[in-house]
MIDO-156468 format. One record per residue (C-alpha): x, y, z; residue number from 1. Coordinates in steps of 0.02 Angstrom, whole numbers, plus 32768, in hexadecimal, padded with zeros to 4 digits. Each point is the difference from the previous one (the first is absolute). Example, Ala and Ser with C-alpha at 12.3 -4.5 7.8 and 13.67 -1.06 7.14 Angstrom:
BEGIN
((8267, 7F1F, 8186), 1)
((8045, 80AC, 7FDF), 2)
// end
This chain:
BEGIN
((8552, 2198, 93A5), 1)
((7FA4, 8049, 8093), 2)
((7FC3, 80A8, 803C), 3)
((7FE7, 803E, 80B1), 4)
((7F76, 807C, 8029), 5)
((7FBD, 8032, 80AB), 6)
((8059, 7F6E, 8053), 7)
((7FB4, 7F83, 7F86), 8)
((8070, 7FA0, 7F89), 9)
((7FB3, 7FCD, 7F59), 10)
((8054, 7F83, 7F8B), 11)
((7FE1, 800A, 7F45), 12)
((800A, 7F6B, 7F8C), 13)
((8048, 7FF7, 7F52), 14)
((7F7C, 7FD3, 7F82), 15)
((8023, 7F7C, 7F7E), 16)
((8004, 8045, 7F4E), 17)
((7F60, 7FE0, 7FA1), 18)
((8014, 7F7D, 7F78), 19)
((7F91, 8004, 7F67), 20)
((7F85, 7F70, 8005), 21)
((802B, 7FD8, 80B5), 22)
((7F6C, 7FA5, 8052), 23)
((7FC5, 804D, 80A3), 24)
((7F89, 7FB8, 8080), 25)
((7F6E, 8071, 802B), 26)
((7F88, 7FFD, 8092), 27)
((7F7D, 8071, 804C), 28)
((8052, 8082, 806E), 29)
((80B0, 7FE1, 7FC1), 30)
((806C, 8091, 8036), 31)
((80B7, 8025, 7FDF), 32)
((807B, 7FEC, 808E), 33)
((8091, 8072, 7FDA), 34)
((8037, 8031, 80AF), 35)
((7FF1, 7FC8, 80B3), 36)
((8013, 804F, 80AB), 37)
((808B, 7FD4, 807A), 38)
((7FBD, 7FA6, 809B), 39)
((806E, 7FF9, 809B), 40)
((8022, 7F5B, 8058), 41)
((8015, 7FE1, 80BA), 42)
((8086, 7F85, 8037), 43)
((7FB1, 7F91, 8085), 44)
((806E, 7F66, 801A), 45)
((80AF, 7FC3, 7FD9), 46)
((8040, 7F4D, 8004), 47)
((80B3, 7FC5, 7FEA), 48)
((8095, 8060, 7FBD), 49)
((8022, 805E, 7F5F), 50)
((8086, 7FCC, 7F86), 51)
((805F, 8079, 7F90), 52)
((7F8A, 808B, 8035), 53)
((7F62, 7FA1, 7FD1), 54)
((7F6B, 7FBD, 8062), 55)
((7F73, 7FA7, 7FA5), 56)
((7F58, 8057, 8008), 57)
((7F49, 7FD2, 801C), 58)
((7F74, 807F, 7FF2), 59)
((7F50, 7FF7, 8044), 60)
((7F8E, 8069, 7F95), 61)
((7FAF, 801A, 7F57), 62)
((8086, 7FCE, 7F83), 63)
((7FD7, 8097, 7F94), 64)
((8037, 806F, 8090), 65)
((8091, 7F8E, 802D), 66)
((8045, 8009, 7F4F), 67)
((7FE3, 80BC, 7FFB), 68)
((8068, 800B, 809F), 69)
((8089, 7F93, 7FB5), 70)
((8012, 806D, 7F64), 71)
((8060, 8084, 805F), 72)
((8091, 7F8B, 8028), 73)
((7FEC, 7F62, 7F98), 74)
((7FC8, 803D, 7F55), 75)
((805C, 7F97, 7F7F), 76)
((804D, 7F92, 8087), 77)
((7F98, 7F60, 8006), 78)
((803E, 7F74, 7F91), 79)
((7F6E, 7F87, 800C), 80)
((7F49, 8011, 802F), 81)
((7F96, 7F64, 8018), 82)
((7F4A, 8022, 8027), 83)
((7F6D, 7F8D, 801F), 84)
((7F76, 8083, 7FFF), 85)
((7F45, 7FE2, 8018), 86)
((7FB8, 7F8C, 7F7C), 87)
((7F50, 8048, 8005), 88)
((7FC7, 7F52, 8032), 89)
((7F5C, 8041, 804A), 90)
((8029, 7FB0, 80A7), 91)
((8024, 8034, 80B2), 92)
((809F, 7FAF, 8040), 93)
((7FFA, 7FC0, 80B1), 94)
((8076, 7FBC, 8083), 95)
((7FD2, 7F7C, 807F), 96)
((8024, 803D, 80B1), 97)
((8023, 7F71, 8079), 98)
((800C, 8010, 80BC), 99)
((80A8, 7FC0, 803D), 100)
((8010, 7F6B, 8075), 101)
((7F4E, 7FC0, 7FE9), 102)
((8005, 7F8E, 7F69), 103)
((7F74, 7FD5, 7F8B), 104)
((7F53, 7FED, 8048), 105)
((7F70, 7FA2, 7FB0), 106)
((7F97, 809E, 8005), 107)
((808F, 8061, 7FAB), 108)
((7FE9, 8084, 8085), 109)
((80BB, 8019, 8016), 110)
((8014, 8060, 7F5D), 111)
((7FAA, 807E, 7F90), 112)
((8020, 8055, 7F5A), 113)
((803E, 80B3, 7FF5), 114)
((7FFA, 8062, 7F5E), 115)
((80AC, 8036, 7FC4), 116)
((7FD2, 8062, 7F66), 117)
((7F81, 8005, 7F75), 118)
((8024, 7FE0, 7F48), 119)
((7F5E, 8047, 7FBD), 120)
((800D, 8092, 7F86), 121)
((7FA2, 805B, 7F7A), 122)
((805C, 7FEF, 7F5C), 123)
((8028, 80BA, 7FF0), 124)
((803A, 800E, 80B4), 125)
((8077, 7F6D, 7FED), 126)
((804D, 803F, 7F5E), 127)
((8021, 80AF, 8046), 128)
((8048, 7FB3, 809E), 129)
((807C, 7F95, 7FA0), 130)
((8028, 8087, 7F7E), 131)
((803B, 807C, 8083), 132)
((806A, 7F80, 805B), 133)
((8054, 7FC0, 7F63), 134)
((8032, 80B2, 7FD4), 135)
((8054, 8015, 80AA), 136)
((8058, 7F58, 7FF0), 137)
((8048, 8037, 7F58), 138)
((8048, 809C, 8052), 139)
((8052, 7F9A, 808A), 140)
((8055, 7F81, 7F8F), 141)
((80B5, 8010, 7FC7), 142)
((8024, 800B, 7F45), 143)
((8028, 7F45, 8005), 144)
((7F6D, 7FDA, 8072), 145)
((7F6E, 7F88, 7FE6), 146)
((7F50, 7FE7, 803F), 147)
((7FB0, 7F54, 8013), 148)
((7F43, 8011, 8014), 149)
((7FA3, 7F65, 803F), 150)
((7F49, 7FEE, 7FD1), 151)
((7F7E, 7F83, 7FC5), 152)
((7F74, 7FF4, 7F80), 153)
((7F94, 8084, 8053), 154)
((8067, 8096, 7FC8), 155)
((8096, 7FC0, 7F9F), 156)
((7FC2, 8046, 7F5A), 157)
((7FE3, 80AE, 8049), 158)
((80A3, 8001, 8062), 159)
((8067, 7FD7, 7F66), 160)
((7FB1, 8094, 7FA7), 161)
((802C, 806F, 8094), 162)
((80B3, 7FBF, 8003), 163)
((800E, 8023, 7F45), 164)
((7FC3, 80B1, 801D), 165)
((806E, 8027, 8097), 166)
((80A1, 7FA3, 7FD3), 167)
((7FF1, 7FF8, 7F43), 168)
((7FDA, 7F6F, 7F8C), 169)
((80B8, 7FED, 7FD5), 170)
((802B, 7FE2, 80B6), 171)
((7F9B, 7F61, 800E), 172)
((8077, 7F70, 8029), 173)
((7F9A, 7F65, 802E), 174)
((7F53, 7FC1, 8028), 175)
((801D, 7F73, 807D), 176)
((7F7B, 7F7E, 8026), 177)
((8011, 7FB8, 80AF), 178)
((7FA9, 7F58, 7FF2), 179)
((7FBE, 7F9C, 8092), 180)
((7F7F, 7F7A, 801D), 181)
((7F80, 7FC8, 807F), 182)
((7F47, 7FD7, 8011), 183)
((7F85, 805E, 7F94), 184)
((7F54, 803E, 802E), 185)
((7F73, 7F82, 7FE6), 186)
((7F87, 802C, 7F77), 187)
((8079, 806F, 7FA2), 188)
((7FD9, 801D, 7F48), 189)
((80AF, 802B, 7FC5), 190)
((80B3, 7FC1, 8013), 191)
((8048, 8016, 80AE), 192)
((8058, 80A7, 8013), 193)
((80A8, 7FC8, 8041), 194)
((8080, 8085, 7FD5), 195)
((802C, 80B1, 8031), 196)
((8054, 807E, 7F8C), 197)
((809D, 8064, 8028), 198)
((8028, 8091, 7F8A), 199)
((80B6, 8037, 7FF5), 200)
((8024, 80B0, 7FBF), 201)
((80A2, 8061, 8001), 202)
((8018, 80B8, 8026), 203)
((806F, 8019, 7F66), 204)
((7FFC, 7FA1, 7F5D), 205)
((808A, 7F7F, 7FF4), 206)
((8054, 802E, 80A5), 207)
((7FB2, 7F8B, 807E), 208)
((8064, 7F87, 806C), 209)
((7FEF, 7F46, 7FE1), 210)
((8070, 7F87, 805F), 211)
((7FE9, 7F64, 7F96), 212)
((807B, 7F93, 8060), 213)
((7FA7, 8026, 80A4), 214)
((7F5B, 7FB5, 7FC6), 215)
((8034, 7F6C, 7F95), 216)
((7FA4, 7F5C, 8019), 217)
((802F, 7F4D, 7FCD), 218)
((7FD7, 7FC6, 7F4F), 219)
((7F7C, 7F7A, 7FF0), 220)
((8033, 7F4C, 7FDD), 221)
((7FD5, 8008, 7F47), 222)
((8076, 8093, 7FE9), 223)
((808E, 7FB0, 8060), 224)
((7FEB, 7F5F, 7F9E), 225)
((8007, 8056, 7F57), 226)
((807A, 808A, 802B), 227)
((808E, 8024, 7F88), 228)
((8087, 8081, 801D), 229)
((7FD6, 809E, 7F9F), 230)
((7F44, 7FE0, 7FFF), 231)
((7F9F, 80A3, 7FFC), 232)
((7F54, 8012, 804E), 233)
((7F9C, 8044, 8090), 234)
((8072, 8025, 8092), 235)
((80A3, 7FD6, 7FA6), 236)
((808D, 8079, 7FE6), 237)
((8080, 8015, 7F75), 238)
((80AF, 7FB9, 800F), 239)
((8037, 7F7D, 807D), 240)
((7F6D, 7FC1, 8064), 241)
((7FF8, 7F8E, 8096), 242)
((7F5F, 7F9E, 8006), 243)
((800A, 7FF9, 80BD), 244)
((7FEB, 80BE, 8008), 245)
((7F49, 7FEA, 7FD5), 246)
((7F8F, 806D, 7F98), 247)
((7FA7, 80A6, 8011), 248)
((7F4C, 7FDC, 8036), 249)
((7F71, 8017, 7F86), 250)
((7F7F, 8088, 8022), 251)
((7F8A, 7F82, 804F), 252)
((8031, 7FC8, 80AE), 253)
((7FC3, 7F5E, 804C), 254)
((8047, 8024, 80AB), 255)
((7F7D, 7FAD, 806E), 256)
((8033, 7F5A, 804C), 257)
((7F62, 7FEA, 8066), 258)
((7F74, 8063, 7FB2), 259)
((8019, 80BB, 7FF9), 260)
((8083, 800D, 808A), 261)
((80A6, 7FA6, 7FEA), 262)
((8060, 7FAF, 808D), 263)
((8084, 8088, 8004), 264)
((8031, 7FF6, 80B6), 265)
((7FA3, 809F, 8030), 266)
((7F6B, 7FE3, 8070), 267)
((7F62, 8053, 7FC1), 268)
((7FA7, 8071, 807B), 269)
((7F52, 7FFB, 7FB5), 270)
((7FFA, 80B3, 7FBF), 271)
((7F75, 8005, 7F7D), 272)
((806D, 802D, 7F6A), 273)
((80A7, 7FB6, 8036), 274)
((8071, 7FCA, 7F70), 275)
((8087, 7F79, 8003), 276)
((80B1, 802E, 8031), 277)
((8048, 7FA5, 7F68), 278)
((7F96, 8066, 7F88), 279)
((803D, 80A7, 8041), 280)
((80B1, 7FBE, 8016), 281)
((800E, 7FD9, 7F46), 282)
((7FC6, 80AF, 7FD1), 283)
((807C, 8053, 8077), 284)
((808E, 7F91, 7FC2), 285)
((7FD7, 8026, 7F4B), 286)
((7FED, 80BD, 8004), 287)
((806E, 8041, 808E), 288)
((80AB, 7FED, 804C), 289)
((8041, 8000, 80B3), 290)
((7FF4, 80AE, 804A), 291)
((7F74, 8038, 7F8B), 292)
((7F60, 8049, 8049), 293)
((7F68, 7F90, 7FEA), 294)
((7F53, 8046, 8027), 295)
((7F52, 7FB9, 8019), 296)
((7F77, 8081, 801C), 297)
((7F76, 7F7F, 801C), 298)
((8066, 7FA4, 8082), 299)
((7F7F, 7F89, 804A), 300)
((8057, 7F7A, 8067), 301)
((80AE, 8042, 7FDA), 302)
((8040, 7F75, 7F8D), 303)
((805C, 807C, 7F8F), 304)
((8055, 804F, 8096), 305)
((8032, 7F56, 8046), 306)
((804A, 7FCD, 7F58), 307)
((805F, 80A3, 7FEF), 308)
((8047, 7FF1, 80AF), 309)
((803A, 7F4D, 7FE4), 310)
((8049, 802C, 7F55), 311)
((8065, 8098, 8038), 312)
((7F93, 8080, 7FA9), 313)
((7FC7, 80A0, 8050), 314)
((7F44, 8011, 800B), 315)
((7F6F, 8079, 8014), 316)
((7F52, 7FC1, 8028), 317)
((7F56, 8050, 801B), 318)
((7F4E, 7FCC, 8028), 319)
((7F63, 8058, 8039), 320)
((7FCB, 7F6D, 806B), 321)
((8046, 8009, 80B1), 322)
((7FF8, 7F42, 800C), 323)
((807A, 7FF7, 7F6F), 324)
((807B, 8072, 805B), 325)
((7FF9, 7F99, 80A0), 326)
((8010, 7F5A, 7FA4), 327)
((8090, 803A, 7F93), 328)
((805C, 8043, 8098), 329)
((7FEC, 7F59, 8056), 330)
((803E, 7F9D, 7F6A), 331)
((8095, 8073, 7FE1), 332)
((8037, 7FF0, 80B5), 333)
((7FFF, 7F44, 7FEA), 334)
((806E, 800F, 7F65), 335)
((8077, 8074, 805C), 336)
((8011, 7F7F, 8089), 337)
((8032, 7F7E, 7F7E), 338)
((806E, 8074, 7F99), 339)
((8078, 8047, 8080), 340)
((8046, 8089, 7F90), 341)
((7F59, 8038, 7FB8), 342)
((7FE1, 80BA, 7FEC), 343)
((7F80, 804A, 8079), 344)
((7F62, 805C, 7FD3), 345)
((7F95, 8094, 8032), 346)
((7F43, 8013, 8009), 347)
((7FAF, 80A4, 7FCC), 348)
((7F50, 8047, 7FFF), 349)
((7FCA, 8071, 7F72), 350)
((7F6D, 806B, 8039), 351)
((7FEB, 7FB8, 80AC), 352)
((7F47, 7FD5, 8008), 353)
((7FF7, 7F81, 808C), 354)
((7F43, 7FEF, 8002), 355)
((7FF6, 7F68, 7F90), 356)
((8059, 7F5E, 7FD8), 357)
((7FBE, 7FF8, 7F4E), 358)
((7F89, 805B, 7F89), 359)
((7F72, 7F83, 801A), 360)
((8002, 8021, 80BB), 361)
((8008, 80BC, 7FE0), 362)
((7F5F, 8007, 7F9E), 363)
((7FA3, 7F8F, 8079), 364)
((803B, 805F, 8099), 365)
((7FD3, 80AA, 7FB8), 366)
((7F53, 7FC3, 7FCB), 367)
((7FE1, 7FBE, 80AF), 368)
((804A, 8095, 805D), 369)
((7FA5, 8083, 7F98), 370)
((7F5E, 7F99, 7FFD), 371)
((7FFB, 7FFE, 7F42), 372)
((7F7D, 7F93, 7FAD), 373)
((806F, 7F97, 7F8C), 374)
((7FE3, 7FDE, 7F47), 375)
((805C, 7F5B, 7FE5), 376)
((7FDC, 7FF3, 7F45), 377)
((801D, 80B3, 7FC8), 378)
((8093, 802C, 7F8E), 379)
((7FF1, 80B8, 802F), 380)
((7FC5, 8017, 80B3), 381)
((8035, 7FAC, 80A1), 382)
((7F5B, 8028, 8055), 383)
((7F84, 8083, 803B), 384)
((8007, 8073, 8097), 385)
((7F71, 8074, 802E), 386)
((7FBD, 7FFD, 7F4E), 387)
((80A9, 8024, 7FB2), 388)
((8064, 7F8D, 7F8E), 389)
((80A6, 7FD2, 8052), 390)
((80A6, 7FE1, 7FAB), 391)
((8091, 7FC3, 806E), 392)
((80A7, 8037, 7FBA), 393)
((80A4, 7F9E, 8015), 394)
((8032, 8006, 80B8), 395)
((80BC, 7FEF, 7FEF), 396)
((801C, 80AF, 7FBB), 397)
((7FAD, 80A8, 7FF9), 398)
((7F77, 800D, 7F7D), 399)
((8039, 8058, 7F61), 400)
((7FA9, 803D, 7F64), 401)
((8049, 7F69, 7FA5), 402)
((7FA4, 7F8D, 807A), 403)
((7F5B, 804C, 7FC5), 404)
((801A, 7FCB, 7F4C), 405)
((7FB6, 7F53, 801A), 406)
((7F67, 804B, 8055), 407)
((7FE6, 807E, 7F74), 408)
((8013, 7F79, 7F7C), 409)
((7F77, 7F94, 804D), 410)
((7F7C, 8080, 8034), 411)
((7F51, 7FDD, 7FBB), 412)
((7FFC, 8095, 7F8A), 413)
((7F62, 7FCB, 7FA4), 414)
((7FA2, 7FFE, 80A5), 415)
((8049, 80A9, 802B), 416)
((7FC7, 804A, 7F5A), 417)
((7F50, 7FC2, 801E), 418)
((7FFE, 8049, 80B0), 419)
((8043, 80A6, 7FC0), 420)
((7F74, 800C, 7F80), 421)
((7F7E, 7FDB, 8087), 422)
((8049, 807A, 8080), 423)
((807A, 8077, 7FA9), 424)
((801F, 806A, 809C), 425)
((8028, 7F71, 8078), 426)
((809B, 7F94, 8015), 427)
((7FEE, 7F5A, 7FA8), 428)
((805E, 7FA3, 808A), 429)
((803C, 8018, 80B2), 430)
((80AC, 7FB1, 8017), 431)
((806C, 7FE3, 809A), 432)
((80B7, 7FD7, 7FE0), 433)
((8054, 7FAA, 8093), 434)
((80BD, 8012, 8006), 435)
((8098, 8000, 8073), 436)
((803D, 80AF, 7FD8), 437)
((7FEE, 8055, 7F56), 438)
((8044, 8084, 7F8C), 439)
((7FB9, 80AB, 8031), 440)
((7FA9, 801E, 7F5A), 441)
((7FB6, 7F52, 7FEE), 442)
((7F4A, 8034, 8015), 443)
((800F, 809B, 7F93), 444)
((8054, 7F9D, 7F75), 445)
((7F75, 7F7F, 7FFA), 446)
((7F76, 8084, 8008), 447)
((8050, 8064, 7F74), 448)
((8018, 7F6B, 7F8B), 449)
((7F4C, 7FC5, 801B), 450)
((7FB2, 80AD, 8013), 451)
((7F78, 7FDB, 7F80), 452)
((7FB2, 7F84, 8079), 453)
((8008, 806F, 809D), 454)
((803C, 7F6F, 806D), 455)
((7FEF, 8017, 80BD), 456)
((80AC, 7FC6, 8039), 457)
((803A, 7FE6, 80B3), 458)
((80B0, 7FCC, 8034), 459)
((8007, 7F98, 80A0), 460)
((80B7, 7FFF, 8038), 461)
((800F, 7F77, 8084), 462)
((80A7, 8044, 803F), 463)
((7FB7, 80AD, 801F), 464)
((7F42, 7FF9, 800B), 465)
((7FF8, 7F59, 805A), 466)
((80A4, 8001, 805D), 467)
((7FAC, 7FB4, 8099), 468)
((7FB8, 7F70, 7F9C), 469)
((8039, 7F59, 8045), 470)
((8025, 7F9B, 7F65), 471)
((804B, 7F6E, 805D), 472)
((801F, 7FCE, 80B4), 473)
((80B4, 8013, 8034), 474)
((8058, 7F6B, 804D), 475)
((803C, 8005, 80B4), 476)
((808E, 7FAA, 805C), 477)
((8050, 7FF9, 80AB), 478)
((80BD, 7FFC, 7FEC), 479)
((806E, 8018, 809A), 480)
((80B2, 7FEF, 8040), 481)
((8011, 7F80, 808B), 482)
((80B4, 800A, 803B), 483)
((806D, 7FC7, 7F6F), 484)
((7F6B, 7FBF, 7F9E), 485)
((7F8A, 8052, 7F85), 486)
((7F55, 7FB0, 8016), 487)
((7F66, 800C, 7F93), 488)
((7F78, 7FDD, 8080), 489)
((7F6B, 8019, 7F8E), 490)
((7FD4, 802E, 7F4E), 491)
((7F54, 802D, 7FBD), 492)
((7FF6, 800D, 7F40), 493)
((7F53, 804F, 7FFE), 494)
((7FD3, 7FE5, 7F49), 495)
((8039, 7F4C, 8004), 496)
((7FA4, 7FDF, 80A2), 497)
((7F62, 8049, 7FB5), 498)
((800C, 7F87, 7F6F), 499)
((8026, 7F70, 8076), 500)
((7F66, 8028, 8068), 501)
((7F9E, 7FA5, 7F77), 502)
((8068, 7F63, 8018), 503)
((7FD2, 7F79, 807B), 504)
((80B1, 7FCC, 802E), 505)
((8048, 8054, 809A), 506)
((80A7, 805C, 7FFD), 507)
((8062, 7FD5, 809C), 508)
((808E, 807F, 7FF5), 509)
((8036, 8096, 7F9C), 510)
((8093, 7FA7, 7FAD), 511)
((7F86, 7F99, 7F98), 512)
((7FD2, 80A0, 7FA3), 513)
((80AF, 8041, 7FDD), 514)
((8065, 7FED, 7F60), 515)
((80A0, 8052, 803E), 516)
((8053, 806C, 8084), 517)
((808F, 8075, 7FD4), 518)
((8066, 8063, 807D), 519)
((8077, 8093, 7FEE), 520)
((8062, 8011, 80A3), 521)
((803D, 80B1, 7FD6), 522)
((7F77, 8056, 7F9D), 523)
((8038, 80A9, 7FBE), 524)
((7F4F, 8044, 7FF3), 525)
((7FFC, 7FF9, 7F42), 526)
((8034, 7F5B, 7FB1), 527)
((7FE4, 7F58, 8052), 528)
((8096, 7F8B, 7FF1), 529)
((7FCA, 7F5B, 804D), 530)
((8082, 7F93, 8053), 531)
((7F82, 7F7F, 8039), 532)
((7F97, 7FB8, 7F72), 533)
((7F93, 7F7C, 8052), 534)
((7FA8, 7FB0, 7F6B), 535)
((7FCA, 7F4E, 8027), 536)
((7FCA, 7F81, 7F7E), 537)
((7F4A, 7FE7, 7FD0), 538)
((7FD2, 7F9D, 809B), 539)
((807C, 804C, 807A), 540)
((7FE3, 8093, 8074), 541)
((806A, 8095, 8031), 542)
((8062, 7FF9, 80A2), 543)
((7FB1, 8099, 8051), 544)
((8093, 8012, 807C), 545)
((80A8, 8046, 7FC9), 546)
((80A8, 8026, 8052), 547)
((8026, 80BA, 8006), 548)
((80B6, 8028, 7FD4), 549)
((8066, 806A, 8078), 550)
((8011, 8090, 7F84), 551)
((7F44, 800C, 7FDB), 552)
((7FB5, 80AD, 7FF5), 553)
((7F53, 8029, 7FBE), 554)
((7FB2, 7F5A, 7FD1), 555)
((7F86, 7FF4, 7F6F), 556)
((7F96, 7F65, 7FEA), 557)
((7F9D, 7FD8, 7F62), 558)
((7F7B, 7F79, 8011), 559)
((7FAE, 7FC2, 7F5F), 560)
((7F61, 7F99, 8006), 561)
((7FBB, 7F7C, 7F8A), 562)
((7FAB, 8088, 7F98), 563)
((80A8, 8056, 7FE4), 564)
((7FCA, 8093, 806B), 565)
((8089, 8041, 8072), 566)
((8009, 8059, 80A6), 567)
((809E, 805E, 802F), 568)
((8026, 8022, 80B7), 569)
((808F, 805F, 8051), 570)
((803C, 7FC6, 80AB), 571)
// end
């Protein structure tokens, strides 16, 4: 159910009945999540045609807000969710950026690494993050729906407890071990960790879909040699049985032909957490049917969306990383070119904060722009500014009271108590909270809850108080009509050029820095519908000159650079 007050729509969740003796995972700062706010989405781009009133959907934004947006229309409508969320691997994932048309140099000056996202969490922060998102996924699933959650040894034990709590112990279906092999780390003092875990839970006990015949695999030679009609065992069915039909796979999958990534005909793109096509294909085949909606809210390189498109499923995808959106768009367009009757897709923004490509960049840019002295090792503070402790809130949505829970849970209360005893009439800490918009009572709420410490709290709203702050340099381009041709004469991706200024290799022309060019010949002023999608291969370069059709009106050009940053120009 949902309620609407003052233009805001709030969705409430059904709580699972409490079961006597039911184990529950606890963590510092755990807070219930019984409702969520509706967040509007802005349609930005459309590719291809709809079929039977449906266009597939990709969302750029925090998946908590994306799923909150989807509740209004798609609650109880998604048949299958596959997610490959952060593993808490304590690593920053990076992408190698290579200049086009140069080739490898001995000095390796033709490429550099760009951070995509960080997988470094405090334990409490990670658990609350996943808890809230699992609750939303449960609300979006159909009664026959399933979730497959992909993880590894870092958090598998905690995530199974969360899944038990959110979906119910009785709705556990399988724990799948995806086994692979490859070189181990020298000097290791334990067995090589060479499997991931995939947990399968259903929305409703006993009602999940399982298409056994769609996932059967051949029997091994020993079984075929000893087979007798009527034999009962793993993967066999009652009644007449044809050995050639194969068996249902076990819950351990050795799907890797060459190390971790099988030769499945889908070229890998080098995204840090990319998973094999065959792995996701088996899951989609097993737990959904043609026409069902399949969703992935940690989309990454778009493998789930590619599988769904090839397998005649409808799909919804989301990611907070802009590079993921650009890469998935590129890969889906390639699939649509191969599959002539493929359904098209739309690209949306939820809370359109265009300042940053990813959360890592956001923190670094704000620290630099505001001249904050950073604290790289602190679990509480991001840095210090003019003698005040600074906390940078999430930049992809307005700061809410819920966002402050992590901060409150990790404040140094023992230090505050000592300071209060020494100076009872003075604030124990001066705090500046940096945010991109905030709830109007954010400061008052924090002051009231921690009134015993008399905290000196300041809210620095970048959108309002620092609206003239230049967080990044905007790209520039010269795009003109020359008779019947559209010509891109020059393109200056400022952030990319700044990074390349540290490289020794010269860039001879702008096309070396461009990932793609997309053109809408009749832009309606709202939604871009590209007709030209100039996306060359890894070593190729965009044309830069295009024939203008006779019926062209307002032309919109979108140029995307190697960092996945885009410039849109109307001509």
